[in-house]
C-alpha positions as CSV (number, residue, x, y, z in Angstrom):
1,M,-25.5,33.9,-8.6
2,Y,-25.1,31.6,-5.0
3,E,-24.6,31.2,-1.3
4,I,-24.1,29.1,1.4
5,V,-27.3,27.7,3.3
6,K,-26.5,25.2,5.6
7,N,-23.1,25.0,7.3
8,E,-22.6,21.8,9.4
9,K,-19.1,21.1,11.0
10,N,-17.6,18.8,8.0
11,E,-20.8,20.0,5.6
12,V,-21.7,23.0,2.9
13,E,-24.3,23.3,1.0
14,I,-24.1,25.8,-1.6
15,K,-27.4,26.8,-3.6
16,I,-26.9,28.4,-6.7
17,T,-29.7,29.7,-8.8
18,L,-29.5,31.0,-12.2
19,D,-32.1,33.9,-14.4
20,A,-33.7,31.9,-17.2
21,E,-31.4,34.9,-19.0
22,K,-27.7,33.5,-17.3
23,W,-29.0,29.9,-18.0
24,D,-29.8,31.1,-22.3
25,T,-25.5,31.0,-21.7
26,Y,-25.3,28.0,-20.8
27,I,-27.8,26.4,-23.1
28,E,-26.4,28.6,-26.4
29,K,-22.7,27.5,-25.3
30,A,-24.1,24.2,-25.8
31,Y,-25.6,24.7,-29.2
32,Q,-23.3,25.7,-30.1
33,A,-20.7,23.3,-29.3
34,N,-22.8,20.8,-30.6
35,K,-25.2,21.4,-33.2
36,G,-22.6,19.9,-35.7
37,K,-23.7,16.5,-34.1
38,F,-27.5,17.1,-35.8
39,A,-28.8,16.1,-38.9
40,I,-31.9,18.1,-39.9
41,Q,-33.7,18.2,-43.4
42,G,-33.2,21.3,-45.2
43,F,-30.1,22.6,-43.7
44,R,-26.7,21.8,-43.7
45,K,-25.4,19.3,-40.7
46,G,-24.0,21.8,-38.1
47,A,-26.2,25.0,-39.8
48,A,-30.0,24.3,-37.9
49,P,-31.1,26.6,-35.8
50,R,-31.3,26.1,-32.1
51,K,-34.8,26.5,-32.0
52,I,-35.5,24.2,-34.6
53,I,-33.2,21.5,-33.0
54,E,-35.1,21.6,-29.8
55,K,-37.9,21.8,-31.6
56,N,-37.0,17.7,-33.6
57,Y,-35.3,16.4,-29.8
58,G,-37.0,18.0,-27.5
59,E,-36.3,21.7,-25.4
60,G,-34.1,19.6,-23.5
61,V,-31.3,18.2,-26.1
62,F,-29.0,21.0,-24.6
63,Y,-29.6,20.8,-21.3
64,D,-27.4,18.6,-19.6
65,E,-24.6,19.7,-21.3
66,A,-25.4,23.5,-20.1
67,L,-25.8,22.1,-16.9
68,D,-22.5,20.6,-16.6
69,L,-21.2,24.2,-18.7
70,A,-23.1,25.8,-16.0
71,F,-21.3,24.0,-12.8
72,A,-18.5,24.0,-13.4
73,D,-18.7,28.6,-14.3
74,E,-21.0,28.4,-11.3
75,Y,-18.9,25.8,-8.9
76,G,-15.8,27.2,-9.7
77,A,-16.9,30.4,-8.8
78,F,-18.0,30.1,-5.9
79,L,-14.2,27.8,-4.5
80,D,-12.5,30.7,-6.3
81,V,-14.2,33.2,-3.7
82,N,-14.2,31.0,-0.3
83,K,-11.0,29.7,-0.8
84,E,-10.5,29.7,3.9
85,L,-13.1,26.2,2.9
86,Q,-11.3,23.1,3.7
87,I,-12.9,21.5,0.9
88,I,-12.2,17.2,0.6
89,D,-13.8,16.0,-1.8
90,Q,-15.8,16.6,-4.5
91,P,-19.7,17.3,-4.0
92,S,-23.2,16.0,-4.6
93,V,-25.4,17.6,-6.9
94,S,-28.5,17.9,-6.1
95,I,-31.0,19.7,-9.7
96,E,-34.6,21.8,-7.7
97,K,-35.3,23.5,-10.8
98,L,-35.2,23.5,-14.7
99,G,-36.2,24.8,-17.4
100,K,-36.6,27.9,-19.6
101,E,-37.6,29.4,-16.3
102,G,-33.7,29.3,-15.1
103,L,-31.6,27.0,-13.2
104,V,-31.6,25.9,-9.1
105,F,-29.6,23.3,-7.8
106,T,-27.4,22.9,-4.6
107,A,-24.3,21.1,-4.0
108,K,-23.4,19.5,-1.0
109,V,-19.5,20.0,0.0
110,P,-17.5,17.5,2.2
111,L,-14.9,19.5,4.7
112,L,-11.7,18.9,6.6
113,P,-13.1,18.2,10.2
114,E,-13.0,20.0,13.1
115,V,-9.7,18.0,15.3
116,K,-10.3,18.4,18.7
117,L,-7.3,18.1,20.3
118,G,-6.9,16.2,24.1
119,D,-3.5,16.0,26.2
120,Y,-0.7,15.9,23.9
121,K,2.1,16.9,27.2
122,G,2.8,16.2,30.1
123,L,1.6,12.1,29.4
124,T,3.4,9.1,30.5
125,V,3.8,5.7,28.3
126,E,4.8,2.6,28.8
127,A,7.5,1.9,27.1
128,Y,8.3,-0.8,24.8
129,K,11.5,-2.8,26.1
130,E,13.3,-5.7,24.4
131,E,16.8,-6.9,25.0
132,L,20.0,-8.4,22.9
133,N,20.3,-12.5,23.9
134,E,22.9,-14.5,23.2
135,E,20.6,-17.0,21.6
136,K,19.7,-13.7,18.8
137,V,23.2,-13.4,18.0
138,E,23.9,-17.5,17.9
139,K,20.8,-18.0,15.2
140,Q,22.5,-15.3,13.5
141,L,25.1,-17.0,13.4
142,N,24.4,-19.8,12.3
143,Q,22.5,-18.1,9.6
144,E,25.9,-17.1,8.1
145,R,26.7,-21.4,8.5
146,E,23.6,-21.6,5.9
147,R,24.5,-19.9,3.8
148,L,28.4,-21.4,3.6
149,A,27.0,-24.9,3.8
150,R,28.8,-27.2,1.5
151,Y,26.2,-30.3,0.1
152,V,27.6,-33.1,-0.7
153,E,26.9,-36.3,-2.4
154,A,25.8,-39.5,-0.6
155,G,27.5,-42.4,-1.5
156,E,26.1,-45.4,-3.2
157,D,24.0,-46.6,-0.4
158,A,23.0,-44.0,1.3
159,T,19.6,-43.5,2.2
160,A,17.0,-40.0,2.1
161,K,16.8,-38.7,5.9
162,L,15.7,-35.5,6.8
163,G,17.8,-32.5,6.1
164,D,18.8,-34.3,3.0
165,F,18.8,-32.6,-0.2
166,S,17.1,-34.6,-2.7
167,T,17.0,-34.0,-7.0
168,I,14.2,-35.7,-7.9
169,D,11.7,-36.1,-11.1
170,F,8.2,-36.8,-11.0
171,T,4.5,-36.5,-12.3
172,G,1.0,-36.1,-10.4
173,F,-2.1,-37.1,-11.0
174,V,-5.3,-36.8,-9.9
175,N,-7.7,-39.2,-10.3
176,G,-5.8,-40.9,-12.2
177,K,-4.8,-38.2,-15.2
178,E,-2.2,-36.1,-15.2
179,F,-2.7,-32.2,-14.5
180,E,-1.1,-29.5,-14.7
181,G,2.1,-27.6,-13.0
182,G,2.3,-31.4,-11.7
183,K,5.2,-32.5,-13.6
184,A,9.1,-31.9,-13.3
185,E,12.8,-33.2,-14.1
186,N,15.9,-32.8,-11.8
187,Y,13.6,-30.4,-8.8
188,R,15.9,-30.3,-5.9
189,L,14.6,-30.7,-2.1
190,E,15.2,-29.9,1.1
191,L,13.8,-32.8,2.9
192,G,11.6,-31.8,5.7
193,S,11.5,-28.5,4.8
194,H,7.7,-28.3,3.7
195,S,7.7,-27.4,0.4
196,F,5.4,-29.9,-1.1
197,I,1.9,-30.4,0.5
198,D,0.8,-33.0,3.2
199,N,3.8,-35.4,4.4
200,F,4.6,-36.0,0.3
201,E,8.7,-35.1,1.7
202,D,8.3,-37.6,4.3
203,Q,7.5,-40.2,1.9
204,I,10.8,-40.5,0.0
205,V,12.5,-40.3,3.5
206,G,14.5,-44.1,2.9
207,M,14.7,-44.3,-1.0
208,K,18.2,-44.7,-2.1
209,V,19.6,-42.8,-6.0
210,G,18.1,-44.7,-8.5
211,D,14.3,-45.5,-6.6
212,K,11.2,-45.2,-8.1
213,K,7.6,-44.2,-6.2
214,D,4.3,-43.4,-5.7
215,I,4.1,-40.7,-3.5
216,N,0.0,-40.7,-2.1
217,V,-1.1,-37.3,-0.6
218,N,-4.1,-35.0,-0.6
219,F,-4.3,-31.6,-1.4
220,P,-5.3,-29.0,1.1
221,E,-8.7,-27.7,1.7
222,D,-7.6,-24.5,1.0
223,Y,-5.4,-24.7,-2.6
224,P,-5.5,-22.1,-4.7
225,A,-6.2,-24.4,-7.6
226,E,-9.9,-25.2,-7.6
227,E,-9.7,-27.9,-9.3
228,L,-7.4,-30.1,-6.9
229,K,-8.5,-28.3,-3.6
230,G,-8.9,-31.1,-1.5
231,K,-8.5,-34.4,-4.0
232,P,-6.4,-36.9,-3.2
233,A,-3.4,-37.2,-5.6
234,V,-0.4,-39.5,-6.2
235,F,3.2,-38.5,-7.4
236,K,4.8,-41.3,-9.6
237,I,8.7,-39.9,-8.2
238,K,12.4,-41.2,-9.4
239,L,15.1,-39.9,-6.8
240,N,17.6,-38.8,-9.4
241,K,20.4,-37.1,-6.5
242,L,20.9,-37.5,-2.2
243,E,23.1,-34.6,-1.3
244,N,24.4,-34.2,2.8
245,K,24.5,-30.4,4.2
246,E,27.3,-30.2,5.7
247,L,28.1,-27.0,8.1
248,P,31.3,-25.3,9.0
249,E,32.1,-25.3,12.3
250,L,32.2,-22.3,14.5
251,N,35.9,-21.4,14.7
252,D,38.3,-19.3,13.8
253,E,38.3,-20.2,10.3
254,F,34.5,-19.1,9.6
255,A,35.1,-16.2,11.0
256,S,37.6,-15.2,8.5
257,N,36.3,-17.3,6.3
258,C,32.8,-14.9,6.3
259,S,34.4,-11.3,7.3
260,E,36.7,-9.2,8.3
261,F,37.2,-10.2,11.7
262,E,40.5,-13.4,12.1
263,T,39.1,-14.6,15.2
264,L,34.9,-16.2,16.7
265,E,34.9,-14.0,19.4
266,E,35.8,-10.8,16.6
267,Y,33.1,-12.0,15.1
268,K,30.4,-12.5,17.0
269,A,31.4,-9.2,19.1
270,D,30.5,-7.1,15.2
271,I,27.4,-9.1,15.2
272,R,26.7,-7.9,18.7
273,K,27.7,-4.7,18.0
274,H,25.3,-4.1,14.5
275,M,22.2,-6.3,16.9
276,Q,22.6,-4.0,19.6
277,E,22.4,-0.5,17.1
278,S,19.3,-2.2,15.2
279,L,17.5,-2.6,18.3
280,D,17.7,0.2,20.3
281,E,17.3,1.8,16.5
282,R,13.7,-0.2,17.0
283,V,13.0,0.2,20.8
284,K,13.2,4.0,19.6
285,R,10.3,3.9,16.8
286,E,8.1,1.7,19.2
287,N,8.2,3.8,21.9
288,E,7.5,6.8,18.8
289,N,4.7,5.1,18.0
290,R,3.2,4.8,21.2
291,L,3.7,8.4,22.1
292,L,2.1,9.0,18.9
293,D,-0.8,7.0,19.3
294,K,-1.9,7.9,22.7
295,C,-1.1,11.5,21.9
296,V,-4.2,10.4,18.8
297,D,-6.2,8.6,20.6
298,N,-6.4,11.5,23.5
299,A,-7.6,13.7,20.4
300,T,-11.4,13.5,19.2
301,I,-12.3,13.6,15.4
302,D,-15.3,12.3,13.0
303,I,-13.7,11.6,10.6
304,P,-14.9,12.0,7.0
305,D,-15.9,8.3,4.9
306,A,-14.5,10.8,1.9
307,L,-10.9,10.6,3.7
308,V,-11.2,7.1,4.2
309,E,-12.3,5.7,0.5
310,R,-9.6,7.7,0.0
311,Q,-6.7,6.0,2.8
312,L,-8.3,2.4,1.4
313,D,-7.6,3.7,-2.9
314,M,-3.5,4.5,-1.7
315,F,-4.0,0.9,0.2
316,I,-4.8,-0.9,-2.6
317,R,-2.9,0.3,-4.9
318,D,-0.3,0.1,-2.7
319,F,-1.1,-3.8,-2.9
320,E,-1.7,-4.4,-5.5
321,T,2.0,-2.9,-5.9
322,R,4.0,-5.3,-3.1
323,L,1.7,-8.3,-5.7
324,S,3.5,-7.3,-8.9
325,Y,6.9,-7.3,-7.4
326,Q,5.6,-11.4,-6.9
327,G,4.6,-11.5,-10.2
328,L,1.5,-11.3,-9.5
329,K,-2.1,-9.7,-10.1
330,L,-4.8,-8.2,-8.3
331,D,-7.4,-10.2,-9.6
332,D,-5.2,-13.3,-9.7
333,Y,-4.0,-13.2,-6.0
334,L,-8.7,-12.5,-5.7
335,K,-9.3,-15.5,-7.3
336,Y,-6.8,-18.1,-5.4
337,T,-8.2,-16.0,-2.3
338,N,-11.8,-16.3,-3.0
339,S,-12.5,-13.1,-2.4
340,D,-13.0,-9.5,-3.6
341,V,-12.1,-6.0,-3.7
342,K,-14.7,-5.0,-1.9
343,A,-14.3,-7.9,1.2
344,L,-10.3,-6.4,0.8
345,R,-11.1,-2.9,0.9
346,D,-13.4,-3.9,4.3
347,S,-10.1,-5.5,5.8
348,Y,-7.9,-2.4,5.6
349,R,-11.3,0.3,6.5
350,N,-10.1,0.4,9.9
351,Q,-6.4,0.7,9.8
352,A,-7.3,2.8,6.9
353,A,-9.6,5.3,10.0
354,K,-6.2,5.2,12.3
355,A,-4.1,6.9,9.8
356,V,-6.8,9.5,8.1
357,K,-7.1,10.6,12.1
358,T,-3.4,10.1,13.0
359,R,-2.9,12.3,9.8
360,L,-5.5,14.4,10.8
361,V,-4.1,15.3,15.0
362,L,0.2,15.3,13.9
363,E,-1.6,18.0,10.7
364,E,-3.1,19.9,14.1
365,I,-0.7,19.1,16.7
366,I,2.0,21.3,14.2
367,K,0.0,23.8,13.6
368,K,-0.9,24.1,17.1
369,E,2.9,24.5,18.2
370,K,3.9,26.5,15.3
371,L,5.8,23.8,14.0
372,D,7.9,24.6,10.7
373,V,11.0,23.5,8.5
374,T,12.9,26.6,7.8
375,E,15.1,27.2,4.3
376,E,18.0,26.6,6.1
377,E,17.7,23.6,7.4
378,L,16.0,22.2,3.8
379,N,19.2,22.7,3.0
380,E,21.5,21.1,5.9
381,K,19.6,17.9,4.5
382,L,19.9,18.2,1.0
383,E,23.6,19.1,1.2
384,E,24.0,15.5,3.3
385,T,22.5,14.2,0.6
386,A,24.1,15.5,-1.9
387,K,27.4,14.4,-0.2
388,K,26.3,11.2,-1.0
389,Y,26.0,11.3,-4.5
390,N,29.2,13.2,-4.5
391,K,27.2,16.1,-5.9
392,T,27.2,20.0,-4.7
393,L,23.1,21.7,-3.7
394,E,22.7,23.0,-6.1
395,E,23.5,20.2,-8.6
396,H,21.4,17.7,-6.3
397,K,18.5,20.3,-6.6
398,K,18.6,20.4,-10.3
399,S,18.1,16.9,-9.2
400,L,15.0,17.0,-7.3
401,N,11.3,18.2,-8.5
402,D,8.3,19.9,-6.1
403,N,7.2,16.7,-5.1
404,N,10.4,15.2,-3.7
405,I,11.2,18.6,-2.0
406,A,8.1,18.1,-0.7
407,Y,8.6,15.4,0.7
408,I,12.0,15.4,1.8
409,K,9.9,18.4,3.9
410,N,7.1,16.4,5.5
411,E,10.0,13.9,6.7
412,L,11.7,16.4,8.4
413,L,8.5,18.5,9.6
414,M,7.4,14.4,11.5
415,D,11.2,14.3,12.8
416,K,10.5,18.0,14.8
417,L,6.8,17.0,15.5
418,V,8.7,13.6,17.0
419,D,11.1,15.6,18.6
420,F,9.2,17.7,20.4
421,L,6.4,15.4,21.9
422,T,9.8,13.7,23.4
423,K,10.9,16.3,25.5
424,N,7.3,18.0,26.1
425,N,6.3,13.5,27.6
426,T,7.4,11.3,29.6
427,I,8.3,7.4,28.3
428,A,9.3,4.9,31.1
């Protein structure tokens, strides 16, 4: 038997009471499931009566298992009857009574919080503005020039200068001893790229091919390797090769070599067009985000810790995945940054709380405005994707699982919400 003894804004407390007879049925189930674990003198293993086991091991020998069984059944029955409750996490359980006379326990369950929407229509939001300037176009052109650069070996008497590409052998020493990871042969290094620590690259300037030199540097205090932090080091280097970088001229020939266009002006016009399209999309997204943020800021909500912690779990999993793409493990990253999981979670906490509030507020607006995705709209989107893969709609549907469909529907629903908010507010 259960009763709701407290139903507050974000929490419900359920009291579950089992009389002696009902509680005994769970103890009996626990006995039947575990009697094979007990060896009692005078009985075959698993054949000892319950009373004998209880006499030898104590009255409560089966209570823990029986409690688990009782909780699963009785709390499950409560959930079946109270499906309208929006429970967001596992309950915290406290025992009030436990013994031969019966069982009484309470379960506190966190609920989805109430969202009090503020103004989300009739708002005026300051627009984000950004214009494409010629410097950005030139930067894009120069990046293409860098991609097509030629590297020409310098003459015998050439001396290294910033901007050159050097090929070196080096061996690093700390306190006169070679250290792990401080040695390489024929390493290609752009001078002035600041790829190496301190003023390492500057000290190569002026050297000629074949020259050898001792380079003195200091490892920074925040260097990842603990044994090298803040320590002076000597690198013995030899300059094996020196190359000058030659960039192609910005002319029609350059344009025809790296694009489908015959003239530089046509190529620049195409770059400008695509950059403007990207900029327009970025400005559009930024303004939509500003509008969403305004709607969220106007709402009031008491965010449960359980939802924040769940969002943090997602953030940390995503962070681990991004690290794995770089060949790193989370433990290694935390060691290099002299941090721990708690500090990492705390650094994301405000972001997680904002993400939770945003999701709940937007879901509430969707519910209040009765926004939904029709089967026709879903099929239209799926058909659009199917054509890209040269499939029929039915073929494409068969390749998707329920999670895929739910994700697509959610994207369409969010598009509908943004359209609704954009039409009902002013961005200027």
